[in-house]
C-alpha positions in Angstrom: -44.3 0.7 29.2 -43.9 4.3 28.5 -43.4 5.4 24.6 -39.9 5.1 23.2 -39.1 2.7 26.2 -37.0 -0.2 25.1 -38.3 -3.7 25.3 -36.0 -6.7 26.1 -36.9 -10.2 25.6 -34.9 -12.7 27.5 -34.2 -16.3 25.9 -36.0 -17.4 22.5 -39.8 -16.8 23.3 -41.6 -19.5 21.2 -44.6 -17.3 20.8 -42.5 -14.2 19.7 -39.8 -15.6 17.7 -39.1 -12.4 15.7 -37.7 -10.9 18.9 -34.9 -12.7 20.3 -32.3 -11.7 22.9 -28.5 -13.0 22.0 -25.7 -14.0 24.0 -27.7 -13.6 27.6 -24.6 -14.1 30.0 -23.9 -13.8 33.9 -20.5 -12.0 34.1 -18.2 -11.4 37.1 -20.5 -12.9 39.6 -17.2 -14.5 40.9 -15.8 -11.0 41.8 -18.8 -10.2 44.0 -21.3 -8.2 41.7 -23.2 -9.4 39.2 -23.5 -7.8 35.4 -25.7 -9.2 32.6 -24.8 -8.8 29.1 -27.4 -9.1 26.5 -28.2 -7.6 23.0 -30.6 -4.7 22.4 -33.1 -6.1 19.7 -33.6 -2.7 18.4 -30.1 -1.4 17.9 -28.3 -4.8 17.7 -26.0 -3.7 20.4 -24.2 -5.7 23.1 -25.5 -3.8 26.5 -24.1 -4.8 29.9 -26.2 -3.4 32.8 -25.6 -4.0 36.4 -28.8 -4.1 38.1 -31.7 -6.2 37.0 -34.2 -3.4 37.7 -33.1 -1.7 34.6 -34.5 -4.5 32.5 -38.1 -4.3 31.3 -40.0 -7.2 30.3 -43.2 -7.4 28.5 -45.0 -10.8 29.9 -47.0 -11.9 27.3 -44.1 -12.7 25.2 -42.1 -14.4 27.8 -42.2 -18.3 28.1 -39.6 -20.6 29.9 -37.1 -22.2 27.6 -34.5 -24.9 29.1 -32.1 -22.8 31.3 -33.2 -19.4 30.2 -33.6 -16.7 33.0 -37.2 -15.9 32.6 -38.7 -12.8 34.7 -42.0 -13.6 36.2 -42.7 -10.2 38.0 -40.5 -7.7 39.6 -39.2 -9.8 42.3 -39.4 -13.4 41.3 -37.4 -15.1 38.5 -37.5 -18.7 36.7 -34.4 -20.8 36.0 -35.3 -24.2 34.7 -38.6 -24.3 36.0 -37.7 -23.4 39.6 -39.0 -20.3 41.0 -36.6 -18.3 43.2 -37.0 -15.0 45.0 -34.1 -13.4 44.7 -31.3 -12.7 42.1 -28.7 -14.2 44.2 -30.7 -17.5 44.1 -30.2 -17.8 40.6 -26.8 -16.9 39.9 -25.6 -19.4 42.7 -27.8 -22.2 40.6 -25.3 -25.1 39.5 -26.1 -24.7 35.6 -25.1 -20.8 35.7 -22.1 -21.8 37.4 -21.2 -24.5 35.0 -22.2 -22.2 32.2 -19.5 -20.1 33.3 -16.7 -23.1 33.6 -17.7 -23.9 29.9 -16.9 -20.1 29.0 -13.7 -20.3 30.0 -12.9 -22.9 27.0 -15.1 -22.8 24.2 -18.5 -21.2 24.8 -20.6 -19.8 22.0 -22.7 -17.4 21.6 -26.4 -18.3 22.2 -25.2 -21.9 23.8 -26.9 -23.0 26.9 -25.6 -26.1 29.3 -28.8 -28.2 29.5 -27.0 -31.0 31.5 -24.2 -32.2 33.0 -23.6 -35.3 34.4 -20.2 -36.6 35.9 -18.8 -40.3 36.5 -19.2 -41.0 32.9 -17.1 -43.1 30.7 -17.0 -42.0 26.9 -15.3 -44.3 24.8 -13.3 -45.8 27.4 -12.2 -42.3 29.1 -13.4 -41.4 32.4 -14.8 -38.0 32.7 -18.1 -35.6 32.7 -20.6 -34.8 30.0 -22.2 -31.6 29.2 -25.1 -31.4 27.0 -25.8 -28.1 25.4 -28.4 -26.8 22.8 -25.7 -27.2 20.3 -23.5 -30.1 20.9 -22.1 -32.8 23.5 -19.2 -32.5 25.4 -17.2 -34.8 27.1 -14.1 -33.7 29.5 -11.8 -36.5 30.6 -10.4 -36.5 34.1 -6.9 -36.5 32.6 -6.0 -32.8 32.2 -3.9 -33.7 29.1 -7.0 -34.7 27.0 -8.9 -31.9 25.5 -13.0 -31.9 25.2 -14.3 -34.5 22.9 -16.9 -32.7 21.0 -20.4 -34.2 19.3 -22.6 -31.5 17.6 -26.2 -32.3 17.9 -26.6 -32.2 14.0 -24.4 -35.1 13.7 -26.3 -37.6 15.8 -28.2 -39.6 13.1 -29.3 -42.2 15.7 -29.6 -42.7 19.7 -29.9 -45.8 21.5 -29.8 -47.1 25.1 -28.9 -50.1 26.3 -29.4 -50.3 30.2 -26.3 -47.7 31.4 -24.9 -47.3 28.0 -26.0 -44.7 25.7 -25.2 -45.0 21.8 -24.8 -42.2 19.3 -24.7 -43.0 15.6 -23.5 -40.1 13.7 -24.2 -39.4 10.0 -20.8 -41.1 9.1 -22.0 -44.6 10.9 -19.5 -44.0 13.7 -20.9 -45.0 17.1 -19.8 -42.7 20.0 -20.5 -44.7 23.8 -21.4 -43.3 26.6 -21.3 -45.9 29.8 -23.2 -44.4 32.8 -22.9 -45.3 36.4 -26.4 -46.0 36.7 -29.6 -46.5 34.7 -31.3 -43.4 35.8 -28.4 -41.6 34.5 -28.2 -42.9 31.2 -32.2 -42.2 30.9 -31.6 -38.5 31.7 -28.7 -38.4 29.2 -30.7 -40.2 26.4 -33.8 -38.0 27.4 -32.0 -34.6 27.2 -29.9 -35.4 23.9 -33.2 -36.9 22.3 -34.9 -33.5 23.1 -31.9 -31.3 21.8 -31.2 -33.2 18.8 -34.4 -33.7 17.3 -36.4 -30.6 16.9 -39.9 -30.4 14.8 -39.6 -26.6 14.4 -36.8 -25.6 12.5 -36.7 -22.5 14.5 -35.8 -24.5 17.5 -32.3 -25.2 15.8 -29.1 -23.5 17.3 -28.4 -21.4 14.2 -31.4 -19.4 15.4 -29.7 -18.7 18.7 -26.1 -18.2 17.3 -25.3 -14.5 16.4 -21.5 -13.8 17.1 -20.4 -10.5 17.5 -18.4 -10.6 14.4 -21.5 -10.7 12.4 -21.9 -6.7 13.5 -19.3 -5.2 11.3 -20.4 -1.8 9.9 -21.1 -2.0 6.0 -18.9 1.0 5.7 -16.1 -0.7 7.6 -16.5 -3.6 5.0 -16.5 -1.2 1.8 -13.4 0.4 3.4 -11.5 -2.8 3.8 -12.4 -3.9 0.5 -11.0 -0.6 -1.2 -7.9 -0.5 1.1 -7.1 -3.7 -0.2 -7.4 -2.9 -3.9 -5.5 -0.2 -3.4 -2.8 -1.8 -1.7 -2.4 -4.4 -4.5 -2.8 -1.5 -7.2 0.4 0.2 -5.7 2.8 -2.3 -6.9 2.8 -2.9 -10.7 3.4 -6.6 -10.6 -0.2 -7.0 -9.8 -2.3 -7.3 -13.0 -5.3 -6.2 -12.8 -6.9 -9.4 -14.7 -5.7 -11.1 -11.6 -7.3 -9.4 -9.2 -10.8 -11.2 -10.7 -9.6 -14.4 -9.8 -8.6 -13.7 -5.6 -10.9 -13.5 -3.0 -8.9 -11.5 -0.3 -10.8 -8.2 -1.2 -13.9 -10.0 0.2 -12.8 -10.6 3.7 -15.2 -9.7 6.8 -17.9 -9.3 4.2 -21.7 -10.1 4.8 -22.3 -13.7 3.5 -26.0 -13.3 3.5 -25.2 -10.9 0.4 -23.0 -13.1 -1.2 -24.5 -13.8 -4.2 -26.7 -11.7 -6.6 -28.2 -13.5 -9.9 -28.3 -10.6 -11.9 -24.6 -9.3 -11.1 -23.4 -12.8 -11.9 -24.9 -12.9 -15.3 -23.7 -9.7 -15.8 -20.6 -10.8 -14.8 -20.4 -13.4 -17.5 -21.8 -11.4 -20.1 -25.5 -12.3 -21.0 -27.1 -10.4 -23.5 -30.4 -9.1 -22.3 -33.4 -8.4 -24.2 -36.9 -7.0 -24.1 -39.8 -9.9 -24.6 -40.1 -10.6 -28.1 -36.1 -10.7 -29.0 -35.0 -13.8 -30.1 -31.4 -14.8 -29.4 -31.4 -13.0 -26.2 -32.5 -13.4 -22.4 -34.8 -11.9 -19.9 -35.5 -12.1 -16.1 -38.7 -13.4 -15.7 -40.6 -12.4 -12.2 -43.8 -14.8 -12.3 -42.5 -16.6 -9.5 -42.2 -13.5 -7.4 -44.6 -15.2 -4.6 -43.3 -18.9 -5.4 -46.6 -19.5 -6.6 -45.4 -20.7 -10.3 -42.7 -22.9 -8.7 -42.3 -23.3 -4.9 -38.5 -25.1 -5.5 -37.3 -22.2 -7.8 -35.9 -18.9 -6.9 -38.3 -15.9 -6.9 -36.9 -14.5 -10.3 -34.9 -16.5 -13.1 -33.4 -16.0 -16.4 -35.5 -17.2 -19.5 -35.2 -16.8 -23.5 -36.4 -13.2 -24.2 -38.5 -14.5 -27.0 -41.1 -16.4 -25.1 -44.1 -15.1 -23.3 -44.9 -15.2 -19.7 -48.1 -17.7 -20.6 -45.4 -20.1 -22.3 -43.1 -20.0 -19.4 -46.4 -21.1 -17.2 -47.3 -24.0 -19.8 -44.0 -25.1 -19.9 -43.9 -25.1 -16.2 -46.9 -27.3 -16.3 -45.5 -29.7 -18.3 -42.4 -30.4 -16.2 -42.1 -32.3 -13.0 -42.8 -30.2 -9.6 -43.0 -27.3 -12.5 -39.6 -27.1 -12.5 -38.9 -25.3 -16.0 -36.1 -25.0 -18.3 -34.0 -22.1 -17.1 -30.5 -20.2 -17.7 -27.3 -21.2 -15.2 -24.7 -20.0 -17.2 -23.4 -18.7 -20.7 -20.1 -19.0 -22.4 -18.4 -16.4 -24.5 -19.4 -18.1 -27.4 -22.8 -17.7 -26.5 -23.5 -21.6 -25.3 -25.2 -22.0 -22.5 -25.9 -24.2 -19.4 -29.4 -24.8 -18.4 -31.1 -27.1 -16.2 -34.8 -28.3 -15.2 -36.6 -31.0 -14.5 -38.1 -34.1 -16.6 -40.7 -33.6 -18.8 -44.2 -35.3 -18.4 -43.8 -37.1 -21.7 -45.3 -40.5 -20.1 -46.2 -43.0 -22.9 -47.9 -40.7 -25.3 -48.0 -37.1 -23.7 -47.2 -33.7 -26.1 -46.9 -30.4 -25.1 -46.3 -27.5 -27.8 -45.3 -24.9 -25.5 -42.6 -26.9 -24.0 -41.6 -27.7 -27.7 -41.5 -24.4 -28.5 -39.8 -23.4 -25.1 -36.8 -25.4 -26.0 -36.6 -24.3 -29.5 -36.3 -20.5 -28.5 -33.6 -21.5 -26.2 -32.0 -23.1 -28.8 -32.0 -20.1 -31.1 -30.3 -18.3 -28.2 -27.0 -20.1 -29.6 -25.8 -18.6 -32.8 -23.1 -21.4 -33.5 -23.1 -23.7 -36.1 -23.6 -26.7 -34.2 -26.4 -28.6 -32.8 -27.7 -26.0 -31.2 -29.2 -27.6 -28.0 -28.4 -31.1 -26.4 -30.3 -32.5 -23.6 -27.9 -34.4 -21.3 -30.3 -36.5 -18.7 -28.4 -37.5 -15.7 -30.0 -40.9 -15.5 -29.4 -44.1 -16.9 -31.4 -44.6 -20.0 -33.4 -47.6 -18.0 -34.5 -45.5 -15.6 -35.8 -42.6 -17.9 -37.6 -45.4 -19.5 -39.1 -46.7 -16.5 -40.1 -43.0 -15.1 -42.3 -42.7 -18.6 -44.3 -45.5 -17.2 -45.1 -43.2 -14.4 -45.7 -40.0 -16.4 -42.3 -38.8 -16.7 -39.5 -39.6 -19.2 -37.3 -37.5 -21.3 -37.5 -35.4 -24.6 -38.5 -37.8 -27.6 -36.6 -36.8 -30.8 -39.5 -37.4 -32.6 -41.1 -34.4 -31.0 -38.2 -32.0 -29.9 -35.9 -32.8 -32.8 -33.1 -32.7 -30.2 -30.5 -35.1 -29.3 -30.6 -36.7 -25.8 -27.3 -38.3 -23.7 -27.6 -40.3 -20.5 -24.9 -40.1 -17.9 -25.8 -43.0 -15.6 -25.6 -41.5 -12.5 -27.2 -43.2 -9.6 -30.1 -42.3 -7.9 -29.9 -41.4 -4.0 -30.8 -44.9 -2.8 -27.8 -46.2 -4.6 -25.6 -43.4 -3.4 -26.8 -43.6 0.5 -26.0 -47.6 0.1 -22.7 -46.9 -1.3 -21.9 -44.3 1.5 -23.4 -46.1 4.2 -21.2 -49.3 3.1 -17.9 -47.3 2.9 -18.5 -44.9 6.2 -18.9 -48.4 8.2 -15.8 -50.0 6.3 -13.9 -46.9 7.1 -14.6 -47.0 10.7 -13.2 -50.3 10.9 -10.6 -50.0 8.8 -8.1 -52.8 8.3 -5.3 -53.0 6.0 -5.7 -55.8 4.1 -6.8 -57.0 0.3 -10.4 -57.7 1.3 -10.7 -54.1 2.6 -9.8 -52.8 -0.7 -12.5 -55.5 -2.1 -15.3 -54.1 -0.3 -14.2 -50.7 -1.1 -14.5 -51.5 -4.9 -17.9 -53.4 -4.3 -19.2 -50.4 -2.9 -19.3 -48.8 -6.1 -18.8 -45.5 -4.5 -15.8 -44.4 -6.7 -17.6 -45.5 -9.6 -20.4 -43.2 -8.8 -18.0 -40.3 -8.4 -16.4 -41.2 -11.7 -19.9 -40.8 -13.5 -20.8 -37.4 -12.0 -17.4 -36.3 -13.5 -17.7 -37.6 -16.8 -21.1 -36.0 -17.0 -19.7 -32.5 -16.2 -17.0 -33.2 -18.4 -19.1 -33.8 -21.4 -21.0 -30.4 -20.4 -17.8 -28.7 -20.7 -16.7 -30.0 -24.0 -20.3 -29.4 -25.6 -20.1 -25.8 -24.5 -16.6 -25.2 -25.4 -17.9 -26.7 -28.9 -20.4 -24.1 -29.0 -23.5 -26.3 -28.2 -26.0 -25.4 -25.8 -26.7 -28.0 -22.9 -29.9 -28.6 -20.8 -29.1 -30.6 -18.0 -32.0 -32.8 -15.9 -32.5 -35.8 -13.9 -36.2 -36.7 -12.6 -36.5 -33.8 -10.1 -34.0 -31.5 -11.1 -32.5 -30.8 -7.9 -30.2 -33.7 -7.0 -28.0 -35.1 -10.0 -28.7 -32.0 -12.3 -27.4 -29.6 -9.2 -24.1 -31.8 -9.3 -23.6 -31.8 -12.9 -24.5 -28.5 -13.4 -22.4 -26.9 -10.7 -19.4 -29.0 -11.3 -19.5 -28.0 -15.3 -19.6 -24.3 -14.1 -16.6 -25.0 -11.9 -14.9 -26.4 -14.6 -15.4 -23.7 -17.0 -15.5 -20.5 -15.1 -12.4 -19.7 -12.8 -14.4 -17.3 -10.8 -16.1 -20.4 -9.4 -12.6 -22.0 -8.3 -12.0 -18.8 -6.2 -13.0 -19.0 -2.4 -15.9 -16.4 -2.6 -16.9 -17.6 -6.1 -17.4 -21.3 -4.9 -19.5 -20.0 -2.1 -21.7 -18.0 -4.9 -21.9 -21.3 -7.0 -23.4 -23.2 -4.0 -25.6 -20.2 -3.5 -26.7 -20.2 -7.0 -27.0 -23.8 -7.9 -27.7 -25.7 -4.6 -29.4 -23.2 -2.5 -31.4 -20.9 -4.6 -32.6 -23.6 -7.1 -33.5 -25.8 -4.4 -31.7 -28.8 -3.3 -33.4 -30.3 -0.4 -30.6 -30.0 2.1 -32.4 -30.7 5.4 -34.5 -33.9 3.9 -31.4 -35.2 2.1 -29.0 -34.7 5.0 -31.5 -35.4 7.7 -30.2 -33.3 10.6 -32.8 -32.9 13.8 -34.8 -35.8 12.3 -35.8 -38.6 14.5 -36.6 -40.9 11.6 -33.1 -42.0 10.8 -34.3 -44.5 8.3 -36.3 -42.2 6.1 -35.5 -43.3 2.2 -35.4 -39.7 1.4 -31.8 -39.2 3.0 -28.8 -39.3 1.1 -25.6 -37.5 0.8 -26.0 -35.7 -2.4 -24.2 -32.6 -1.4 -21.3 -34.4 0.4 -20.8 -36.3 -2.9 -20.5 -33.1 -4.9 -17.8 -31.8 -2.6 -16.1 -35.5 -2.9 -16.2 -34.9 -7.0 -14.6 -31.2 -6.2 -12.0 -32.5 -4.3 -10.8 -35.1 -7.1 -11.0 -31.9 -9.5 -8.7 -30.2 -6.7 -6.6 -33.4 -6.7 -5.9 -33.3 -10.8 -5.6 -29.5 -11.1 -4.1 -28.6 -8.0 -3.0 -25.0 -9.1 -6.6 -23.8 -10.5 -8.2 -23.9 -7.1 -7.8 -20.8 -4.8 -9.3 -22.9 -2.0 -7.9 -26.0 -0.4 -9.1 -29.4 1.1 -9.8 -27.6 4.6 -12.4 -25.3 2.9 -14.3 -28.3 1.7 -14.2 -30.0 4.8 -15.8 -27.2 6.6 -18.5 -26.6 4.1 -19.2 -30.2 4.9 -18.9 -30.3 8.2 -21.3 -27.1 9.0 -23.8 -28.2 6.5 -24.6 -30.7 9.1 -24.3 -29.0 12.2 -26.9 -26.6 12.1 -24.8 -23.6 13.6 -25.4 -21.5 10.4 -28.5 -20.8 8.3 -27.0 -21.5 5.1 -28.0 -25.2 4.6 -31.4 -25.4 7.0 -34.0 -25.2 4.6 -35.2 -27.2 1.6 -35.8 -24.2 -0.8 -35.6 -20.4 -0.8 -39.7 -20.6 0.0 -38.7 -21.9 2.9 -35.8 -19.7 3.8 -37.9 -16.7 3.4 -40.6 -18.0 5.7 -38.3 -18.5 8.6 -36.5 -15.3 7.9 -32.9 -17.2 7.5 -31.0 -14.1 6.1 -32.2 -11.8 9.5 -32.8 -14.6 12.2 -29.3 -16.5 11.5 -25.6 -16.3 10.5 -24.3 -17.2 7.1 -21.4 -19.8 7.0 -19.9 -17.6 4.1 -19.8 -14.7 6.6 -17.5 -17.3 8.7 -15.1 -18.3 6.1 -14.5 -14.8 5.0 -13.6 -13.6 8.3 -10.0 -12.3 8.6 -9.0 -15.0 11.3 -10.4 -17.8 9.3 -10.0 -16.8 5.4 -6.2 -17.5 5.1 -6.5 -21.4 6.6 -8.7 -21.9 3.4 -6.1 -20.6 1.0 -4.5 -23.0 -1.5 -0.7 -21.8 -1.6 -0.3 -23.9 -5.1 -3.1 -21.6 -7.0 -2.1 -19.8 -10.2 -4.5 -17.3 -11.2 -5.5 -17.2 -14.9 -4.5 -14.2 -16.7 -1.2 -13.4 -14.9 1.1 -14.3 -12.1 0.3 -14.9 -8.7 -0.7 -12.7 -6.6 1.2 -13.9 -3.6 4.2 -15.5 -5.0 4.9 -13.6 -8.4 6.3 -17.0 -9.9 4.7 -19.8 -12.0 2.5 -19.9 -14.8 -0.9 -18.9 -15.0 -3.5 -21.8 -14.7 -5.7 -22.3 -17.5 -9.2 -20.9 -17.6 -11.1 -24.0 -18.5 -10.2 -27.4 -16.7 -11.1 -30.5 -18.2 -10.2 -34.2 -18.7 -9.3 -34.8 -22.4 -10.5 -38.4 -22.1 -13.0 -40.2 -19.9 -12.3 -40.1 -16.3 -11.7 -43.7 -15.1 -12.2 -45.5 -11.6 -8.3 -45.5 -11.6 -8.3 -41.6 -11.3 -10.7 -41.4 -8.4 -8.9 -41.8 -4.7 -10.8 -42.3 -1.5 -11.2 -39.1 0.0 -9.4 -40.1 3.3 -10.1 -36.5 5.3 -14.1 -37.3 5.0 -14.2 -41.1 5.0 -11.3 -42.1 7.4 -12.1 -38.9 9.9 -12.4 -41.2 13.0 -9.4 -43.7 12.3 -7.0 -43.1 14.7 -4.1 -45.0 13.1 -1.9 -42.8 10.6 -3.3 -44.0 7.3 -2.5 -42.6 3.9 -4.2 -44.4 1.2 -3.3 -41.8 -1.8 0.3 -42.1 -3.1 1.9 -38.7 -4.1 -0.2 -36.8 -1.4 3.2 -36.4 0.8 5.1 -35.5 -1.9 2.2 -32.6 -2.6 2.4 -31.6 0.8 5.8 -31.1 1.1 5.6 -29.0 -2.3 3.2 -27.0 -0.3 5.2 -26.5 2.7 8.2 -25.6 0.4 6.0 -23.0 -1.6 4.8 -21.6 1.7 8.6 -20.9 3.0 9.7 -19.4 -0.4 6.5 -16.9 0.2 7.6 -16.2 3.4 11.1 -15.2 1.9 9.2 -13.2 -0.9 7.4 -11.3 1.8 10.6 -10.7 3.6 12.4 -9.6 0.3 9.2 -7.4 -0.5 9.8 -5.6 2.9 13.4 -4.8 2.2 13.0 -3.8 -1.4 10.3 -1.1 -0.5 12.5 0.1 2.2 14.9 2.8 1.1 17.0 2.2 3.8 17.6 -1.5 3.2 18.0 -0.8 -0.4 20.9 1.6 0.4 22.5 -1.2 2.7 22.0 -3.6 0.1 23.8 -1.5 -3.0 26.5 -0.9 -0.1 26.8 -4.5 0.4 26.6 -5.0 -3.5 29.8 -2.6 -4.0 32.0 -3.6 -1.5 31.4 -7.2 -2.5 32.2 -6.6 -6.2 35.5 -4.2 -4.8 36.7 -7.4 -3.1 36.9 -9.1 -6.6 34.0 -11.1 -6.5 32.6 -10.5 -9.9 30.4 -13.6 -10.3 28.6 -12.9 -7.1 25.0 -12.3 -7.0 23.4 -10.6 -4.1 21.1 -12.5 -2.1 18.1 -10.8 -3.5 18.7 -12.4 -6.8 19.0 -15.6 -5.1 15.5 -15.8 -3.5 13.7 -14.6 -6.7 15.3 -17.6 -8.9 13.6 -19.9 -6.8 10.7 -21.8 -8.7 8.5 -24.4 -8.1 7.1 -26.9 -10.9 3.9 -27.7 -9.8 2.4 -29.5 -12.5 4.6 -32.6 -12.0 4.7 -32.2 -8.1 8.4 -32.0 -8.2 10.8 -29.1 -6.6 13.0 -27.5 -8.8 15.5 -24.6 -7.5 17.2 -22.4 -9.7 19.8 -21.1 -7.4 22.5 -19.0 -8.1 26.4 -19.3 -7.0 27.2 -19.1 -3.4 27.3 -15.3 -2.1 30.2 -14.2 -0.1 29.1 -11.4 2.4 30.6 -10.1 5.7 28.4 -9.9 8.6 30.6 -6.8 9.8 28.8 -4.6 6.9 25.8 -4.5 8.5 24.8 -3.3 12.2 22.2 -5.3 14.1 19.8 -2.5 14.3 19.7 -2.0 10.4 18.7 -5.6 9.5 14.8 -5.9 9.4 12.9 -8.6 11.7 13.9 -12.2 10.8 16.6 -11.2 8.5 19.0 -13.7 9.9 16.6 -16.2 7.8 17.4 -14.4 4.4 21.1 -14.1 4.9 22.0 -17.4 3.4 24.2 -19.2 0.7 22.5 -21.1 -2.0 24.3 -24.2 -1.3 23.0 -24.0 2.3 19.5 -23.4 1.4 19.3 -26.1 -1.0 20.7 -28.5 1.4 18.3 -27.3 4.0 15.6 -27.6 1.3 16.7 -31.2 0.5 17.2 -32.4 4.1 13.8 -30.8 5.4 11.4 -31.4 2.9 12.8 -33.9 -0.1 
């Protein structure tokens, strides 16, 4: 190639993974001409060309991949292993035509159809099945039935019995595909096995998926954020303190840049110090190449008074070198810290580890215990670990009290979730079903985690710092630490803040997402699998139920995160630690789930209409009392306080099942509040328009002139509506019935939808009671 010429790589070449071409697509062939749309690897711009001769390909980097279009020489092309001599032969291939058919429905960038089979019976419905590099789609012959979709990451186990192929998902639900002949079943099984189980992480769909909305210019993002803040400050009702606890200004943000450790610590007011300063903290960079602790981030925060050599010695005395580091600090300077278990064994001792925890204790100036260790394991398990060289901080060595939280290990959690998923897939409304649910211990496990987090909150609020650990420090430790911070810090209860919390406590501190979730792994019986992260989201759901006004996000937000953690569409949860993420270039080669969530088209689907930010009135509604900064349970959480998360566990139940009393009323309150917010927005539109204000004043004068002194205009009526969220009851403070004459207005003078505003209080009250109560 000539110097300065562009190189285009078609498909995802195995031998050159850093160069990839997205959204290869044949366009407008059915309009008698051909265009190819692809992404320029140099400029990241979408390019459309009309003649194949305009593409230049470096042959040594090109390898056939599935149904990718590959150029072998100037006049020959290869698709699906078959050589063709002209481009017209390529575009007439059935797979390409079918790819066009899929695109008219829900085609994703980077998605390729690998197999199409007709005459299929899927869960007793007849139609055809498609297998792509991301999912399995079944389209019924019934035109009124939409696509049934199974993502490849969802599949845990594949079995073929003669002409039947059974797909078992991570929720233990079995989807059944019945074929017309044995060979057809074998083809379907083979292609699903090849697509679902990938040895190399770079073969997952996340490395092919790169939608156009990812290419928002950074300057455009900053302008959007500035416009939002200016817009909110125009109205004096928006208190500046309230802006700290909403995420709207982060719409269309780049999810790969959502979390910055130093900025987050600056936000909470960490007192930084230089080496040797007692009572302060410093950033430690000894792990910049991930050599000291491969499962930790490349930088972390330690007491400023400890040396790097002491940090190394302390790491050597902790399992997997996961030494104690800072996670969060209260304004009273009590802190939350995390680590793995010490290698105490039966008689081991490490002076540097003892000194390190003493220096961590000295960062807390409060007249309290200073530092408490909370071991997430049951005491018996911690003692058993001593026999294997692990253990916990002995009081006679460390002079620190240790508490145990009795949180079950990964094997107990996996067993409980498999029992409940199987139970819910075969749901029967009888007493035995509820008995089996109780025997699974699932609700008990959730209760123990919440109690552990609640204990951390109470200790930190009381001025005592806490060190949390379990065995390895990446499962139960992540659960308790992140839940405690969620309860203490209202920033983490916003949409953006919650994403940051997951990035910090789960992703950067090395929760083993790929190992625990087991996606793309053929070994479905691997004992390292366990739904630890879904269990954490279950705990968050329980908090959302108990404190509905304290969270900016809703239940759907949690469901999306849970589903996408398995689906392999985004790079967010693909790896076990930061070292692997850097090795596979996750930040540059994949898309972030947080970018998807913060898209303008999606963001408001995840907003909780009951949310009341701390330090001020609600940004959206202007009514209600602010939520508390810290949320906690005054007494220990009991199993009676925990409910089954229906949208998670009952996802495959077709019947209308409602196990949680009160949810219907809560939904009605939510709907009612949404209607009230619409009224508010309409009234705001009127109040901001001088023309409408003149009309209202004229209306007011004419009403009072007619002797109706007790009348209040309809603007006051709307502003007097309030919702008592805490009791989940609706209370309406309505004004007397206004009297107005329609002839006072001309149709052109009224704002859009104004007829919905012009209602009297009695009609509005009756409408609310009839429709929502």
